[in-house]
N, C-alpha and C positions, 0 to 999 in steps of 0.2 A: 504494500500500500504506500502510495506517495504521501509525503508530508501535507501536500495540499488537500488530498482526499481525506486524510485523517482529520484535518482542520474542519472540513466540511461536515464530517460525521459528528464531531464534537459540537459544532454550531447547531446542527439539526437536533441533536439530543437536548441541548440547552433550550432551544426554542420549543421543543415538544414538552419539556418540563414546565416551561412558563405557560404554555397553552393549557396544560393540565390544571394549573392553579386558577386560570380564568374560566375554563370550561372542561371539567373532567370528562363529560360524555364525548365532546368533540375529540379530545385526546385519545380516548378509548376507541373511537371510530377509526382514527388514523392507525392505531396499533393493530386493530383487527383487520382492516382493509389492506394496509401497506405491508405490515410485517407478517400478519397471519394469512394473507391471501384470501380472506373471506369475501364472498359476494355481498352485495347490498342486502339481499334477503337473509343470508346467513348472519350478517352483522345485526340486522333488525331482530332476529330471533334471539341471539345472545343477549342483546341489550334490552329486549322486551319493549321495543318501540316500533313504529311503522317504518316501512322502507322509505317513505317520503321524508321522515325525520332523519333517517340515516343520510339520505342524499343532501338534505339541507346542512347537516352537521359536517359532512364530507366536503361540501363546497366551501363552507365558511372556514373550516380548518385549513384547507389547502390555501385559501386566500390569505389567511392570517399567517401561516407558516412562510409563505412566499414573501410577504412583506417583512416579517421578522428577519428572515435570512438575507433579504436584500439590504437591510439596514446594518447587518452585522459585517458586511464586506468592507 
């Protein structure tokens, strides 16, 4: 792993931890979808919410993480 890639992973981890403080469910959606590879429906079942809620959380979380990581560069 390159030092640049390692730095990106650390920044992503820090941003995800910050998101968890702001919105635990959105953070959990990222973990399940991105790291766990779950579908929207599978994520909805795990979290006991509707697929529409998962999609809203997924969209908001991606936007929030993108902004957070853009500012950390």
